[in-house]
Backbone atoms as SQL, in Angstrom:
CREATE TABLE atoms (id INTEGER PRIMARY KEY, chain TEXT, resi INTEGER, resn TEXT, atom TEXT, x REAL, y REAL, z REAL);
INSERT INTO atoms VALUES
  (1, 'A', 1, 'MET', 'N', 24.904, -59.515, 19.482),
  (2, 'A', 1, 'MET', 'CA', 25.432, -58.503, 18.211),
  (3, 'A', 1, 'MET', 'C', 25.045, -59.080, 17.298),
  (4, 'A', 2, 'VAL', 'N', 24.867, -57.970, 16.154),
  (5, 'A', 2, 'VAL', 'CA', 24.448, -58.074, 14.885),
  (6, 'A', 2, 'VAL', 'C', 24.847, -57.105, 13.914),
  (7, 'A', 3, 'PRO', 'N', 25.917, -57.896, 13.196),
  (8, 'A', 3, 'PRO', 'CA', 26.643, -56.943, 11.887),
  (9, 'A', 3, 'PRO', 'C', 25.702, -56.501, 10.947),
  (10, 'A', 4, 'ILE', 'N', 25.378, -55.135, 10.882),
  (11, 'A', 4, 'ILE', 'CA', 24.737, -54.663, 9.987),
  (12, 'A', 4, 'ILE', 'C', 25.206, -54.428, 8.768),
  (13, 'A', 5, 'ASN', 'N', 26.060, -53.734, 8.645),
  (14, 'A', 5, 'ASN', 'CA', 27.384, -53.337, 7.604),
  (15, 'A', 5, 'ASN', 'C', 28.805, -53.609, 8.324),
  (16, 'A', 6, 'TYR', 'N', 29.830, -53.032, 7.579),
  (17, 'A', 6, 'TYR', 'CA', 30.894, -53.033, 8.127),
  (18, 'A', 6, 'TYR', 'C', 31.542, -52.084, 9.381),
  (19, 'A', 7, 'THR', 'N', 30.773, -51.200, 9.358),
  (20, 'A', 7, 'THR', 'CA', 30.941, -50.235, 10.407),
  (21, 'A', 7, 'THR', 'C', 29.789, -50.100, 11.599),
  (22, 'A', 8, 'HIS', 'N', 28.707, -50.554, 11.600),
  (23, 'A', 8, 'HIS', 'CA', 27.845, -50.661, 12.599),
  (24, 'A', 8, 'HIS', 'C', 27.325, -52.101, 12.809),
  (25, 'A', 9, 'GLN', 'N', 26.986, -52.343, 14.118),
  (26, 'A', 9, 'GLN', 'CA', 26.304, -53.425, 14.606),
  (27, 'A', 9, 'GLN', 'C', 25.051, -52.804, 15.236),
  (28, 'A', 10, 'LEU', 'N', 24.436, -53.844, 15.602),
  (29, 'A', 10, 'LEU', 'CA', 22.989, -53.681, 16.438),
  (30, 'A', 10, 'LEU', 'C', 22.887, -54.674, 17.588),
  (31, 'A', 11, 'TYR', 'N', 23.039, -54.117, 18.520),
  (32, 'A', 11, 'TYR', 'CA', 22.994, -55.105, 20.194),
  (33, 'A', 11, 'TYR', 'C', 21.475, -55.399, 20.382),
  (34, 'A', 12, 'VAL', 'N', 21.335, -56.517, 20.263),
  (35, 'A', 12, 'VAL', 'CA', 19.546, -56.430, 21.014),
  (36, 'A', 12, 'VAL', 'C', 19.525, -58.157, 21.573),
  (37, 'A', 13, 'THR', 'N', 18.472, -58.391, 22.286),
  (38, 'A', 13, 'THR', 'CA', 18.482, -59.667, 22.857),
  (39, 'A', 13, 'THR', 'C', 17.435, -60.254, 22.198),
  (40, 'A', 14, 'ASN', 'N', 16.269, -59.491, 21.485),
  (41, 'A', 14, 'ASN', 'CA', 15.247, -60.055, 20.669),
  (42, 'A', 14, 'ASN', 'C', 15.360, -59.524, 19.182),
  (43, 'A', 15, 'ILE', 'N', 16.090, -60.119, 18.277),
  (44, 'A', 15, 'ILE', 'CA', 16.314, -59.540, 17.174),
  (45, 'A', 15, 'ILE', 'C', 15.005, -59.839, 16.259),
  (46, 'A', 16, 'VAL', 'N', 14.221, -60.716, 16.307),
  (47, 'A', 16, 'VAL', 'CA', 13.100, -60.801, 15.728),
  (48, 'A', 16, 'VAL', 'C', 11.997, -59.655, 15.791),
  (49, 'A', 17, 'GLY', 'N', 12.021, -59.035, 16.567),
  (50, 'A', 17, 'GLY', 'CA', 11.192, -57.654, 17.079),
  (51, 'A', 17, 'GLY', 'C', 11.521, -56.709, 16.001),
  (52, 'A', 18, 'PHE', 'N', 12.780, -56.679, 15.220),
  (53, 'A', 18, 'PHE', 'CA', 13.551, -55.889, 14.570),
  (54, 'A', 18, 'PHE', 'C', 13.324, -56.068, 13.017),
  (55, 'A', 19, 'MET', 'N', 12.753, -57.320, 12.680),
  (56, 'A', 19, 'MET', 'CA', 12.916, -57.632, 11.490),
  (57, 'A', 19, 'MET', 'C', 11.293, -57.839, 10.930),
  (58, 'A', 20, 'ASN', 'N', 11.234, -58.013, 9.357),
  (59, 'A', 20, 'ASN', 'CA', 9.732, -58.076, 8.935),
  (60, 'A', 20, 'ASN', 'C', 10.264, -58.864, 7.739),
  (61, 'A', 21, 'ASP', 'N', 9.093, -59.319, 7.290),
  (62, 'A', 21, 'ASP', 'CA', 9.290, -60.386, 6.148),
  (63, 'A', 21, 'ASP', 'C', 8.469, -59.442, 5.231),
  (64, 'A', 22, 'ILE', 'N', 8.611, -59.812, 3.713),
  (65, 'A', 22, 'ILE', 'CA', 7.798, -58.670, 2.725),
  (66, 'A', 22, 'ILE', 'C', 6.728, -59.722, 2.301),
  (67, 'A', 23, 'VAL', 'N', 6.211, -60.872, 2.733),
  (68, 'A', 23, 'VAL', 'CA', 5.133, -61.606, 2.276),
  (69, 'A', 23, 'VAL', 'C', 3.896, -60.995, 2.528),
  (70, 'A', 24, 'ILE', 'N', 3.009, -61.245, 1.696),
  (71, 'A', 24, 'ILE', 'CA', 1.714, -60.484, 1.265),
  (72, 'A', 24, 'ILE', 'C', 0.809, -61.627, 1.915),
  (73, 'A', 25, 'TYR', 'N', 0.385, -61.632, 3.522),
  (74, 'A', 25, 'TYR', 'CA', 0.024, -62.684, 4.121),
  (75, 'A', 25, 'TYR', 'C', -1.323, -62.330, 4.462),
  (76, 'A', 26, 'ASP', 'N', -2.436, -62.307, 3.626),
  (77, 'A', 26, 'ASP', 'CA', -3.910, -61.890, 3.823),
  (78, 'A', 26, 'ASP', 'C', -4.826, -62.735, 4.118),
  (79, 'A', 27, 'LEU', 'N', -5.095, -62.867, 5.221),
  (80, 'A', 27, 'LEU', 'CA', -6.121, -63.956, 5.452),
  (81, 'A', 27, 'LEU', 'C', -7.888, -63.603, 5.027),
  (82, 'A', 28, 'THR', 'N', -7.996, -62.505, 4.669),
  (83, 'A', 28, 'THR', 'CA', -9.367, -62.493, 3.819),
  (84, 'A', 28, 'THR', 'C', -9.310, -63.305, 2.958),
  (85, 'A', 29, 'LYS', 'N', -8.114, -63.774, 1.954),
  (86, 'A', 29, 'LYS', 'CA', -8.604, -64.373, 0.966),
  (87, 'A', 29, 'LYS', 'C', -8.465, -66.080, 1.355),
  (88, 'A', 30, 'TYR', 'N', -8.446, -66.176, 2.722),
  (89, 'A', 30, 'TYR', 'CA', -8.283, -67.654, 3.050),
  (90, 'A', 30, 'TYR', 'C', -8.682, -69.013, 2.243),
  (91, 'A', 31, 'GLN', 'N', -9.925, -68.525, 1.652),
  (92, 'A', 31, 'GLN', 'CA', -10.633, -69.517, 1.130),
  (93, 'A', 31, 'GLN', 'C', -10.478, -69.639, -0.489),
  (94, 'A', 32, 'SER', 'N', -10.000, -68.423, -0.946),
  (95, 'A', 32, 'SER', 'CA', -9.734, -68.064, -2.420),
  (96, 'A', 32, 'SER', 'C', -8.686, -69.252, -3.170),
  (97, 'A', 33, 'SER', 'N', -8.973, -69.191, -4.297),
  (98, 'A', 33, 'SER', 'CA', -7.972, -69.938, -5.211),
  (99, 'A', 33, 'SER', 'C', -6.580, -69.447, -5.086),
  (100, 'A', 34, 'GLU', 'N', -6.645, -68.206, -4.709),
  (101, 'A', 34, 'GLU', 'CA', -5.024, -67.597, -4.871),
  (102, 'A', 34, 'GLU', 'C', -4.433, -67.940, -3.713),
  (103, 'A', 35, 'TYR', 'N', -5.069, -68.213, -2.418),
  (104, 'A', 35, 'TYR', 'CA', -4.490, -68.714, -1.293),
  (105, 'A', 35, 'TYR', 'C', -4.405, -70.209, -1.410),
  (106, 'A', 36, 'LYS', 'N', -5.049, -70.614, -1.907),
  (107, 'A', 36, 'LYS', 'CA', -4.808, -72.374, -2.146),
  (108, 'A', 36, 'LYS', 'C', -3.938, -72.374, -3.019),
  (109, 'A', 37, 'GLU', 'N', -3.506, -71.636, -4.087),
  (110, 'A', 37, 'GLU', 'CA', -2.030, -71.755, -4.878),
  (111, 'A', 37, 'GLU', 'C', -0.699, -71.475, -3.822),
  (112, 'A', 38, 'TRP', 'N', -1.036, -70.559, -3.128),
  (113, 'A', 38, 'TRP', 'CA', 0.171, -70.037, -2.060),
  (114, 'A', 38, 'TRP', 'C', 0.669, -71.501, -1.131),
  (115, 'A', 39, 'MET', 'N', -0.513, -72.099, -0.781),
  (116, 'A', 39, 'MET', 'CA', -0.009, -73.140, -0.321),
  (117, 'A', 39, 'MET', 'C', 0.268, -74.414, -0.611),
  (118, 'A', 40, 'SER', 'N', -0.423, -74.609, -1.908),
  (119, 'A', 40, 'SER', 'CA', 0.429, -75.710, -2.778),
  (120, 'A', 40, 'SER', 'C', 1.960, -75.443, -3.433),
  (121, 'A', 41, 'LYS', 'N', 2.252, -74.251, -3.509),
  (122, 'A', 41, 'LYS', 'CA', 3.681, -73.900, -3.754),
  (123, 'A', 41, 'LYS', 'C', 4.421, -73.520, -2.656),
  (124, 'A', 42, 'GLN', 'N', 3.807, -73.572, -1.337),
  (125, 'A', 42, 'GLN', 'CA', 4.707, -73.086, 0.017),
  (126, 'A', 42, 'GLN', 'C', 5.255, -72.148, -0.161),
  (127, 'A', 43, 'GLU', 'N', 4.490, -71.085, -0.754),
  (128, 'A', 43, 'GLU', 'CA', 5.362, -69.847, -0.962),
  (129, 'A', 43, 'GLU', 'C', 4.042, -68.482, -1.127),
  (130, 'A', 44, 'PHE', 'N', 4.381, -67.651, -0.273),
  (131, 'A', 44, 'PHE', 'CA', 3.413, -66.421, -0.447),
  (132, 'A', 44, 'PHE', 'C', 3.814, -65.523, -1.213),
  (133, 'A', 45, 'ALA', 'N', 2.793, -64.892, -1.883),
  (134, 'A', 45, 'ALA', 'CA', 3.032, -63.422, -2.570),
  (135, 'A', 45, 'ALA', 'C', 4.115, -62.669, -2.077),
  (136, 'A', 46, 'LYS', 'N', 4.846, -61.956, -2.429),
  (137, 'A', 46, 'LYS', 'CA', 5.494, -60.633, -1.923),
  (138, 'A', 46, 'LYS', 'C', 5.327, -59.591, -2.602),
  (139, 'A', 47, 'TYR', 'N', 5.695, -58.244, -1.583),
  (140, 'A', 47, 'TYR', 'CA', 5.431, -57.076, -2.119),
  (141, 'A', 47, 'TYR', 'C', 6.715, -56.852, -3.322),
  (142, 'A', 48, 'SER', 'N', 6.272, -56.405, -4.556),
  (143, 'A', 48, 'SER', 'CA', 7.249, -56.120, -5.569),
  (144, 'A', 48, 'SER', 'C', 7.936, -55.112, -5.528),
  (145, 'A', 49, 'ASN', 'N', 7.705, -54.359, -4.930),
  (146, 'A', 49, 'ASN', 'CA', 8.734, -52.793, -4.189),
  (147, 'A', 49, 'ASN', 'C', 9.653, -53.069, -3.190),
  (148, 'A', 50, 'LEU', 'N', 9.795, -54.130, -2.453),
  (149, 'A', 50, 'LEU', 'CA', 10.492, -54.425, -1.434),
  (150, 'A', 50, 'LEU', 'C', 11.362, -55.678, -1.877),
  (151, 'A', 51, 'THR', 'N', 12.742, -55.764, -1.341),
  (152, 'A', 51, 'THR', 'CA', 13.756, -56.929, -1.241),
  (153, 'A', 51, 'THR', 'C', 14.074, -57.231, 0.160),
  (154, 'A', 52, 'TYR', 'N', 14.580, -58.331, 0.041),
  (155, 'A', 52, 'TYR', 'CA', 15.348, -58.898, 1.456),
  (156, 'A', 52, 'TYR', 'C', 16.826, -58.038, 1.612),
  (157, 'A', 53, 'ASN', 'N', 17.045, -57.545, 2.534),
  (158, 'A', 53, 'ASN', 'CA', 18.273, -56.897, 2.771),
  (159, 'A', 53, 'ASN', 'C', 19.186, -57.517, 4.202),
  (160, 'A', 54, 'THR', 'N', 18.562, -58.511, 4.330),
  (161, 'A', 54, 'THR', 'CA', 19.591, -59.686, 5.413),
  (162, 'A', 54, 'THR', 'C', 19.359, -60.895, 5.133),
  (163, 'A', 55, 'LYS', 'N', 20.015, -61.500, 5.949),
  (164, 'A', 55, 'LYS', 'CA', 20.048, -63.034, 5.771),
  (165, 'A', 55, 'LYS', 'C', 20.464, -63.519, 7.182),
  (166, 'A', 56, 'PHE', 'N', 20.310, -64.761, 7.623),
  (167, 'A', 56, 'PHE', 'CA', 20.519, -65.510, 8.781),
  (168, 'A', 56, 'PHE', 'C', 21.760, -66.461, 8.173),
  (169, 'A', 57, 'ALA', 'N', 22.506, -66.279, 9.340),
  (170, 'A', 57, 'ALA', 'CA', 23.950, -67.164, 9.631),
  (171, 'A', 57, 'ALA', 'C', 24.215, -67.744, 10.893),
  (172, 'A', 58, 'SER', 'N', 24.370, -68.961, 11.045),
  (173, 'A', 58, 'SER', 'CA', 24.554, -69.782, 12.275),
  (174, 'A', 58, 'SER', 'C', 25.975, -70.575, 12.569),
  (175, 'A', 59, 'SER', 'N', 26.589, -70.398, 13.531),
  (176, 'A', 59, 'SER', 'CA', 27.840, -71.088, 13.612),
  (177, 'A', 59, 'SER', 'C', 28.081, -71.437, 15.086),
  (178, 'A', 60, 'TYR', 'N', 28.338, -72.800, 15.592),
  (179, 'A', 60, 'TYR', 'CA', 28.756, -72.794, 16.819),
  (180, 'A', 60, 'TYR', 'C', 27.538, -72.347, 17.852),
  (181, 'A', 61, 'ASN', 'N', 26.221, -72.364, 17.488),
  (182, 'A', 61, 'ASN', 'CA', 25.122, -71.785, 18.277),
  (183, 'A', 61, 'ASN', 'C', 25.155, -70.374, 18.496),
  (184, 'A', 62, 'LYS', 'N', 25.680, -69.787, 17.544),
  (185, 'A', 62, 'LYS', 'CA', 25.612, -68.299, 17.488),
  (186, 'A', 62, 'LYS', 'C', 24.767, -68.325, 16.362),
  (187, 'A', 63, 'HIS', 'N', 23.942, -67.068, 16.354),
  (188, 'A', 63, 'HIS', 'CA', 22.715, -66.739, 15.052),
  (189, 'A', 63, 'HIS', 'C', 23.455, -65.451, 14.904),
  (190, 'A', 64, 'LEU', 'N', 23.398, -65.206, 13.610),
  (191, 'A', 64, 'LEU', 'CA', 23.855, -63.840, 13.096),
  (192, 'A', 64, 'LEU', 'C', 22.913, -63.324, 12.141),
  (193, 'A', 65, 'LEU', 'N', 22.483, -61.930, 11.794),
  (194, 'A', 65, 'LEU', 'CA', 21.827, -61.524, 11.085),
  (195, 'A', 65, 'LEU', 'C', 22.769, -60.534, 10.297),
  (196, 'A', 66, 'LEU', 'N', 22.990, -60.971, 9.107),
  (197, 'A', 66, 'LEU', 'CA', 23.960, -60.480, 7.977),
  (198, 'A', 66, 'LEU', 'C', 23.294, -59.343, 7.118),
  (199, 'A', 67, 'ALA', 'N', 23.628, -58.265, 7.039),
  (200, 'A', 67, 'ALA', 'CA', 23.372, -57.454, 6.016),
  (201, 'A', 67, 'ALA', 'C', 23.757, -57.916, 4.525),
  (202, 'A', 68, 'ALA', 'N', 22.856, -57.896, 3.520),
  (203, 'A', 68, 'ALA', 'CA', 22.996, -58.442, 2.282),
  (204, 'A', 68, 'ALA', 'C', 23.107, -57.088, 1.487),
  (205, 'A', 69, 'GLN', 'N', 23.183, -55.827, 2.041),
  (206, 'A', 69, 'GLN', 'CA', 23.237, -54.489, 1.113),
  (207, 'A', 69, 'GLN', 'C', 23.514, -53.608, 2.405),
  (208, 'A', 70, 'GLU', 'N', 23.683, -52.395, 1.885),
  (209, 'A', 70, 'GLU', 'CA', 24.011, -51.405, 2.895),
  (210, 'A', 70, 'GLU', 'C', 22.556, -50.844, 3.356),
  (211, 'A', 71, 'ILE', 'N', 22.536, -51.129, 4.806),
  (212, 'A', 71, 'ILE', 'CA', 21.359, -50.643, 5.496),
  (213, 'A', 71, 'ILE', 'C', 21.387, -49.364, 6.164),
  (214, 'A', 72, 'MET', 'N', 20.940, -48.559, 5.851),
  (215, 'A', 72, 'MET', 'CA', 20.684, -47.135, 6.450),
  (216, 'A', 72, 'MET', 'C', 20.199, -46.878, 7.513),
  (217, 'A', 73, 'PRO', 'N', 20.851, -45.834, 8.871),
  (218, 'A', 73, 'PRO', 'CA', 19.978, -45.642, 9.850),
  (219, 'A', 73, 'PRO', 'C', 18.625, -45.358, 9.355),
  (220, 'A', 74, 'GLY', 'N', 17.695, -46.044, 10.524),
  (221, 'A', 74, 'GLY', 'CA', 16.004, -45.804, 10.214),
  (222, 'A', 74, 'GLY', 'C', 15.557, -46.749, 9.020),
  (223, 'A', 75, 'GLU', 'N', 16.409, -47.415, 8.173),
  (224, 'A', 75, 'GLU', 'CA', 15.721, -48.372, 7.001),
  (225, 'A', 75, 'GLU', 'C', 15.095, -49.672, 7.936),
  (226, 'A', 76, 'GLU', 'N', 14.215, -50.030, 7.359),
  (227, 'A', 76, 'GLU', 'CA', 13.695, -51.311, 7.843),
  (228, 'A', 76, 'GLU', 'C', 14.417, -52.673, 7.498),
  (229, 'A', 77, 'ILE', 'N', 14.575, -53.375, 8.050),
  (230, 'A', 77, 'ILE', 'CA', 15.079, -54.796, 8.024),
  (231, 'A', 77, 'ILE', 'C', 14.023, -55.933, 7.676),
  (232, 'A', 78, 'PHE', 'N', 14.093, -56.553, 6.449),
  (233, 'A', 78, 'PHE', 'CA', 13.496, -57.308, 5.978),
  (234, 'A', 78, 'PHE', 'C', 14.450, -58.694, 5.920),
  (235, 'A', 79, 'ILE', 'N', 13.742, -59.803, 6.257),
  (236, 'A', 79, 'ILE', 'CA', 14.195, -61.104, 6.139),
  (237, 'A', 79, 'ILE', 'C', 13.197, -62.036, 5.854),
  (238, 'A', 80, 'GLU', 'N', 13.714, -63.162, 5.047),
  (239, 'A', 80, 'GLU', 'CA', 12.786, -63.919, 4.647),
  (240, 'A', 80, 'GLU', 'C', 12.683, -65.008, 5.893),
  (241, 'A', 81, 'LYS', 'N', 11.657, -65.072, 6.665),
  (242, 'A', 81, 'LYS', 'CA', 11.416, -66.048, 7.344),
  (243, 'A', 81, 'LYS', 'C', 10.761, -67.534, 7.219),
  (244, 'A', 82, 'GLY', 'N', 10.443, -67.843, 6.100),
  (245, 'A', 82, 'GLY', 'CA', 9.914, -69.233, 5.515),
  (246, 'A', 82, 'GLY', 'C', 8.655, -69.258, 5.449),
  (247, 'A', 83, 'PHE', 'N', 8.101, -70.100, 4.700),
  (248, 'A', 83, 'PHE', 'CA', 6.686, -70.522, 4.529),
  (249, 'A', 83, 'PHE', 'C', 6.017, -70.962, 5.789),
  (250, 'A', 84, 'PHE', 'N', 6.764, -71.421, 6.476),
  (251, 'A', 84, 'PHE', 'CA', 6.187, -72.226, 7.779),
  (252, 'A', 84, 'PHE', 'C', 6.076, -71.479, 9.019),
  (253, 'A', 85, 'TYR', 'N', 6.958, -70.260, 8.955),
  (254, 'A', 85, 'TYR', 'CA', 6.686, -69.302, 10.102),
  (255, 'A', 85, 'TYR', 'C', 5.166, -68.675, 10.034),
  (256, 'A', 86, 'TRP', 'N', 4.608, -68.359, 8.601),
  (257, 'A', 86, 'TRP', 'CA', 3.403, -67.762, 8.686),
  (258, 'A', 86, 'TRP', 'C', 2.469, -68.852, 8.944);
């Protein structure tokens, strides 16, 4: 069970399939100075028109996805997966 907001919950077994990150992970820039800068900072560039609308929370081996703002039906779920995920 994943609380989406105060009135809705999402029941899934593989929640990762419903989440996206907003990083720009462009392998065509693999040897570029821009890519090397991302690696040195351990932070990829992000789409400027998108924001994270959820965050993870864990307690007693239960893992929850919490809404950081109102998420409307059909709206995409964005969460920061972290540099080492990519």
